[in-house]
C-alpha positions as CSV (number, residue, x, y, z in Angstrom):
1,R,0.0,-0.1,-0.1
2,S,1.1,3.4,-0.9
3,Q,0.2,6.9,0.7
4,D,1.1,10.4,-0.7
5,F,1.2,13.5,1.2
6,V,1.5,16.6,-1.2
7,K,1.9,20.3,-0.2
8,V,1.7,23.2,-2.4
9,V,2.2,26.7,-0.7
10,L,0.0,29.4,-2.2
11,H,1.0,33.1,-2.2
12,V,-1.4,35.4,-0.4
13,P,0.1,38.9,-0.7
14,A,-1.5,40.4,2.3
15,V,-0.6,37.6,4.7
16,Q,2.8,36.0,3.7
17,K,2.8,33.9,6.9
18,G,2.4,30.3,7.6
19,W,4.4,29.0,4.5
20,D,6.7,27.2,6.9
21,R,3.8,25.7,8.9
22,V,4.2,22.0,9.8
23,V,0.8,20.3,9.1
24,G,1.6,17.0,10.9
25,D,1.4,14.4,8.1
26,P,3.2,11.1,9.0
27,I,6.0,12.3,6.5
28,E,6.3,15.8,5.2
29,V,8.8,18.4,3.5
30,V,8.7,21.7,5.4
31,P,10.0,24.6,3.5
32,L,12.8,26.6,5.3
33,T,13.0,29.1,2.3
34,R,9.8,30.7,1.4
35,P,8.5,28.6,-1.4
36,Y,7.1,31.1,-3.7
37,G,8.7,34.0,-5.4
38,I,11.7,31.8,-6.4
39,V,13.6,33.0,-9.3
40,V,15.5,30.8,-11.9
41,G,18.8,29.8,-10.4
42,G,17.4,30.2,-6.9
43,S,18.2,27.9,-4.1
44,V,15.5,26.2,-1.7
45,R,16.0,24.8,1.6
46,A,13.6,22.4,3.4
47,E,13.4,19.8,6.2
48,V,12.2,16.4,6.1
49,L,10.0,15.2,9.1
50,A,8.8,11.6,9.8
51,D,6.3,11.3,12.7
52,G,7.1,14.9,13.5
53,K,10.9,14.3,14.0
54,P,13.8,15.2,11.5
55,L,14.6,12.4,9.1
56,P,18.2,12.2,8.7
57,H,20.2,10.8,5.6
58,A,16.9,10.4,3.5
59,E,17.2,10.7,-0.2
60,V,15.1,13.6,-1.9
61,E,14.2,13.3,-5.5
62,V,14.1,16.7,-7.2
63,E,12.5,16.7,-10.4
64,Y,11.5,19.5,-13.0
65,C,7.8,19.0,-14.3
66,N,7.8,19.6,-18.2
67,E,4.7,21.2,-19.6
68,R,4.8,18.8,-22.3
69,A,6.9,15.5,-23.0
70,P,10.3,16.1,-24.6
71,A,11.0,14.6,-28.1
72,T,13.8,12.6,-26.4
73,L,14.4,11.7,-22.7
74,P,17.9,12.5,-21.0
75,A,19.6,9.8,-19.2
76,E,17.9,9.1,-15.7
77,P,20.4,11.1,-13.6
78,F,19.3,14.1,-15.6
79,V,15.6,13.5,-15.1
80,T,15.7,12.9,-11.4
81,R,18.4,14.7,-9.2
82,V,19.0,13.2,-5.7
83,E,19.6,15.3,-2.6
84,K,20.2,13.9,1.0
85,T,18.9,15.3,4.1
86,D,21.7,16.1,6.6
87,R,21.9,14.9,10.2
88,S,19.1,17.5,11.1
89,G,16.9,16.3,8.3
90,A,17.4,19.4,6.1
91,F,18.6,19.7,2.5
92,S,19.0,22.3,-0.2
93,T,18.8,22.4,-4.0
94,T,19.1,24.9,-6.7
95,L,16.3,25.1,-9.3
96,E,17.7,26.2,-12.6
97,R,14.6,26.5,-14.9
98,A,11.3,28.2,-14.8
99,G,8.2,26.1,-14.0
100,W,7.0,23.5,-11.6
101,W,9.4,21.3,-9.5
102,T,8.6,18.5,-6.9
103,L,10.7,17.7,-3.9
104,S,9.8,14.4,-2.8
105,V,11.0,11.8,-0.3
106,S,9.8,8.3,0.5
107,R,10.1,5.8,3.5
108,G,8.9,2.3,4.1
109,T,6.7,1.4,6.8
110,D,5.1,-1.8,8.2
111,K,2.0,-0.7,6.3
112,G,3.7,0.1,2.9
113,T,5.3,3.2,1.4
114,Q,4.7,6.7,2.5
115,R,5.9,9.9,0.1
116,A,5.7,13.3,0.9
117,S,6.2,15.9,-1.8
118,L,6.5,19.6,-1.7
119,W,5.5,21.5,-5.2
120,V,7.4,24.9,-5.7
121,H,7.1,27.1,-8.9
122,V,10.1,29.0,-10.1
123,G,9.6,32.1,-12.2
124,P,11.7,34.4,-14.3
125,V,12.9,37.7,-12.9
126,E,10.3,40.5,-14.0
127,P,11.1,43.8,-14.2
128,R,9.2,46.1,-11.6
């Protein structure tokens, strides 16, 4: 059995609070960098929690979500980048293209697999 816990943080201009809230899922990716207003080449930091505690040395899959399937697929290491959490469950990654990205982590339990994903959007720098 597989369970997915997905998080997308929406920007509310008047508030801009709560984007780093822990929601209490069995496994979750908690942003340490505000997960919106990210520009191409920006870095994102996040922490992975399992049962409310930091999950050290976990593999985090970083994937760009294409708007349409490319004509040819690159080699697997260029499709899914892997980061590892440090001893405190934190990781960072750089997002080099505009569009949607997923930061996902999985773990096996006695009931099956649990996966948490944080979706973030990267935009081009726009003049004011």
